[in-house]
C-alpha positions in Angstrom: -50.6 -14.1 35.7 -53.6 -12.7 33.8 -52.0 -12.9 30.4 -51.1 -16.5 31.0 -54.5 -17.6 32.2 -57.0 -19.3 30.0 -60.6 -19.3 31.1 -63.4 -21.2 29.4 -67.0 -20.5 30.3 -69.3 -23.5 29.5 -73.0 -22.8 29.3 -76.0 -24.0 27.4 -79.2 -26.0 27.7 -79.6 -28.7 30.3 -79.1 -32.1 28.7 -76.9 -30.7 25.9 -73.7 -32.2 27.3 -72.2 -29.5 29.5 -71.2 -32.1 32.2 -69.4 -34.1 29.5 -67.6 -31.0 28.3 -66.4 -30.1 31.8 -65.3 -33.7 32.5 -63.3 -33.6 29.2 -61.7 -30.3 30.1 -60.8 -31.7 33.5 -59.0 -34.6 31.7 -57.2 -31.9 29.6 -55.8 -30.3 32.7 -58.3 -27.6 33.4 -59.5 -26.7 36.9 -63.2 -27.1 36.5 -66.0 -25.5 38.6 -69.6 -26.4 37.8 -72.5 -24.0 38.4 -70.6 -21.0 39.7 -73.0 -18.2 40.4 -72.4 -15.3 38.0 -72.4 -12.9 41.0 -69.2 -14.6 42.2 -67.2 -14.4 39.0 -65.5 -11.1 39.8 -64.6 -12.3 43.3 -63.3 -15.6 41.9 -61.0 -13.8 39.5 -59.9 -11.1 42.0 -59.6 -13.0 45.3 -58.9 -16.6 44.2 -57.2 -16.8 40.9 -54.7 -14.0 41.6 -53.7 -15.7 44.9 -52.9 -19.0 43.2 -52.3 -18.4 39.5 -50.6 -21.8 38.9 -53.6 -23.8 40.1 -56.1 -21.8 38.0 -53.9 -21.1 35.0 -56.3 -23.2 32.9 -59.8 -23.0 34.3 -63.3 -23.9 33.0 -66.5 -22.7 34.7 -69.9 -24.1 34.1 -72.8 -21.6 34.3 -76.4 -22.6 33.8 -80.0 -21.4 34.2 -79.9 -22.1 38.0 -78.5 -18.6 38.3 -81.0 -16.0 39.1 -82.3 -14.0 36.1 -80.8 -10.8 37.5 -77.4 -12.5 37.6 -77.8 -13.8 34.1 -78.6 -10.3 32.9 -75.3 -9.1 34.4 -73.2 -11.6 32.5 -72.1 -9.1 29.9 -70.6 -6.8 32.5 -68.9 -9.7 34.2 -67.4 -10.9 30.9 -66.2 -7.5 30.1 -64.5 -7.2 33.5 -62.7 -10.6 33.0 -61.4 -9.6 29.6 -60.3 -6.2 30.9 -58.0 -8.1 33.3 -56.1 -9.5 30.2 -57.5 -13.0 30.7 -58.0 -15.1 27.6 -61.7 -15.9 28.1 -63.9 -17.9 25.7 -67.5 -18.7 26.0 -68.7 -22.1 24.7 -72.5 -22.5 24.4 -74.1 -25.9 24.0 -77.5 -26.7 22.6 -79.7 -29.4 21.1 -83.1 -29.8 19.5 -86.1 -29.7 21.8 -87.1 -33.2 20.8 -83.6 -34.5 21.6 -83.6 -32.9 25.0 -87.0 -34.3 25.8 -85.8 -37.8 24.8 -82.7 -37.5 26.9 -84.6 -36.5 29.9 -87.1 -39.3 29.3 -84.3 -41.9 29.0 -82.3 -40.7 32.1 -85.3 -39.7 34.2 -83.3 -36.7 35.5 -85.0 -33.6 36.8 -84.7 -30.4 34.8 -83.0 -27.6 36.8 -86.1 -25.5 36.4 -88.5 -28.2 37.6 -89.0 -26.1 40.7 -91.2 -23.8 38.6 -93.8 -26.6 38.4 -94.0 -26.4 34.7 -94.0 -29.2 32.1 -90.5 -30.2 30.8 -91.2 -28.8 27.3 -92.1 -25.4 28.8 -89.0 -25.5 31.1 -86.8 -25.9 28.0 -88.4 -22.8 26.4 -87.9 -20.8 29.6 -84.3 -21.9 29.9 -83.5 -20.8 26.3 -84.9 -17.3 27.1 -82.9 -17.1 30.4 -79.6 -18.1 28.7 -79.9 -15.6 25.8 -77.7 -13.2 27.8 -74.9 -15.8 27.6 -75.6 -17.3 24.2 -75.1 -13.9 22.5 -71.5 -13.8 23.7 -70.7 -17.4 22.5 -67.3 -17.8 20.8 -68.3 -21.3 19.9 -71.8 -22.9 19.6 -71.9 -26.7 19.7 -75.2 -28.4 18.7 -75.2 -31.9 20.2 -78.5 -33.1 18.7 -76.7 -35.8 16.7 -73.4 -36.0 18.6 -72.7 -38.9 20.9 -70.5 -39.0 24.0 -67.2 -39.8 22.3 -67.7 -37.4 19.4 -68.3 -34.5 21.9 -65.3 -35.4 23.9 -63.1 -35.5 20.8 -64.5 -32.1 19.7 -63.8 -30.5 23.0 -60.3 -32.0 23.2 -59.4 -30.8 19.7 -60.5 -27.2 20.5 -58.5 -26.9 23.7 -55.4 -28.7 22.6 -54.7 -26.6 19.5 -51.7 -24.7 21.0 -51.0 -21.1 20.4 -50.0 -21.1 16.7 -53.2 -21.4 14.7 -55.3 -18.2 14.7 -58.6 -19.9 13.6 -60.1 -23.3 14.0 -61.9 -24.6 10.9 -64.4 -27.4 11.4 -65.3 -29.3 8.3 -68.4 -31.5 8.7 -70.3 -33.8 6.4 -74.0 -34.6 6.9 -77.0 -36.2 5.3 -80.0 -34.0 4.5 -82.4 -36.9 5.2 -81.1 -36.8 8.8 -81.6 -33.0 9.2 -79.4 -29.9 8.7 -76.8 -29.2 11.4 -77.6 -26.1 13.4 -74.1 -25.3 14.6 -72.8 -24.2 11.2 -71.7 -21.0 9.6 -71.8 -22.1 5.9 -73.7 -25.0 4.4 -73.1 -26.3 0.9 -75.5 -28.7 -0.9 -73.8 -31.5 -2.8 -77.0 -33.3 -3.8 -76.7 -32.1 -7.5 -73.5 -34.0 -8.0 -73.1 -37.5 -9.4 -74.1 -40.0 -6.7 -72.1 -43.2 -6.1 -75.1 -44.6 -4.3 -76.6 -45.6 -7.7 -73.7 -47.8 -8.6 -74.3 -51.1 -6.8 -70.7 -51.9 -6.0 -70.2 -48.5 -4.4 -73.5 -48.3 -2.5 -72.3 -49.9 0.7 -69.0 -47.9 0.8 -68.3 -44.4 1.9 -66.5 -41.4 0.6 -63.4 -42.5 2.5 -63.1 -45.7 0.5 -60.8 -45.7 -2.5 -63.3 -46.9 -5.2 -65.7 -44.1 -4.2 -62.9 -41.6 -4.3 -61.8 -42.8 -7.7 -65.3 -42.5 -9.0 -65.7 -38.9 -7.7 -62.2 -37.9 -8.8 -63.2 -38.7 -12.4 -66.3 -36.4 -12.3 -65.6 -32.9 -13.7 -68.6 -31.5 -11.9 -67.4 -32.8 -8.5 -63.9 -31.2 -9.1 -65.4 -27.9 -10.1 -67.6 -27.9 -7.0 -64.7 -28.7 -4.8 -62.5 -26.0 -6.3 -65.2 -23.4 -5.9 -65.6 -24.1 -2.2 -61.9 -24.1 -1.7 -61.5 -20.8 -3.5 -64.3 -19.3 -1.4 -62.6 -20.3 1.8 -59.2 -19.2 0.7 -60.6 -15.8 -0.1 -62.7 -15.2 3.0 -60.9 -17.1 5.9 -58.4 -14.3 6.4 -61.3 -11.8 6.7 -63.0 -13.9 9.4 -59.7 -14.1 11.2 -59.3 -10.4 11.1 -62.7 -10.1 12.8 -61.3 -12.1 15.7 -63.4 -15.2 14.9 -62.0 -18.2 16.8 -64.0 -20.9 15.0 -65.7 -21.3 11.6 -67.8 -24.3 10.7 -68.3 -25.4 7.1 -70.8 -28.2 6.4 -71.4 -30.1 3.2 -74.4 -32.2 2.8 -75.6 -34.9 0.4 -78.6 -37.1 0.6 -77.4 -39.7 3.1 -74.1 -38.2 4.3 -72.2 -41.3 3.2 -70.5 -40.6 -0.1 -70.3 -37.2 -1.8 -70.2 -35.0 1.3 -67.6 -37.3 3.1 -65.3 -37.2 0.0 -65.6 -33.4 -0.3 -64.9 -32.8 3.3 -61.8 -35.0 3.3 -60.5 -33.3 0.2 -61.0 -29.9 1.7 -59.2 -31.0 4.9 -56.2 -32.0 2.7 -56.3 -28.6 1.0 -56.1 -26.6 4.2 -54.1 -28.9 6.5 -50.8 -27.1 5.8 -52.3 -23.6 6.4 -52.2 -21.6 9.6 -55.4 -23.3 10.8 -56.5 -25.9 13.2 -58.6 -28.2 10.9 -61.2 -30.4 12.6 -63.0 -33.0 10.5 -66.3 -34.6 11.5 -68.5 -37.0 9.5 -71.8 -36.8 11.3 -73.4 -39.9 9.7 -70.4 -42.2 9.8 -69.8 -44.5 12.7 -66.6 -43.5 14.7 
């Protein structure tokens, strides 16, 4: 049983999208449990899962700051126990900028889980980050939802869990615009703002890097092709090394000024380069409408 079971632990800051992640996983066939006390993890694995391995073959557990601090501190030991049982367990940690979390709470008028401490919301977020450090340090995947809407988050979760057993590493390629902020959930960031910009050509300004006229323009630029080749060579050299270190996910982001032309083109070209390799390739254009 244990070898066949897949367990996802979903944690992170309140308001970052954990509920959406769990709902999506439920749609993907996972048995989902929200806010399971960490102190019950071992009992759940030993007394529940082993009794009915078919029901719990794919399970997702939400853990948040409502756990007592002593329980959160014991997360490392519980995680080690789970993996010693031969269970494929991954930790997904979700976060967002403080300003985004404050805005979300203001719009929904929900109460923060730590509101019982009688502290301002901004202070509750800081306390929550500190409490969850014990889980965050074990994250196999960190998802920053500051600029991710509902449907994008669902697509991202679905892509990660539906990858099958063949690929050894998931490569997320993301374009973004520097004027909208640098993405936080990224391993490597490349700056494409020094490349020729289609924005300054009137007939290309309203298009994106996915439109043929823009692609033709950038295809003809030697600097753009050199830049693309350098990034591809870097990835081809170092991706096997990351895989050897048991990395499950690697995120590469390329940014230009507005996130519409150069970065979009480069990400799509990289995706074409690696689509036939032993990877799950995920493409996300942060500034483009879905």
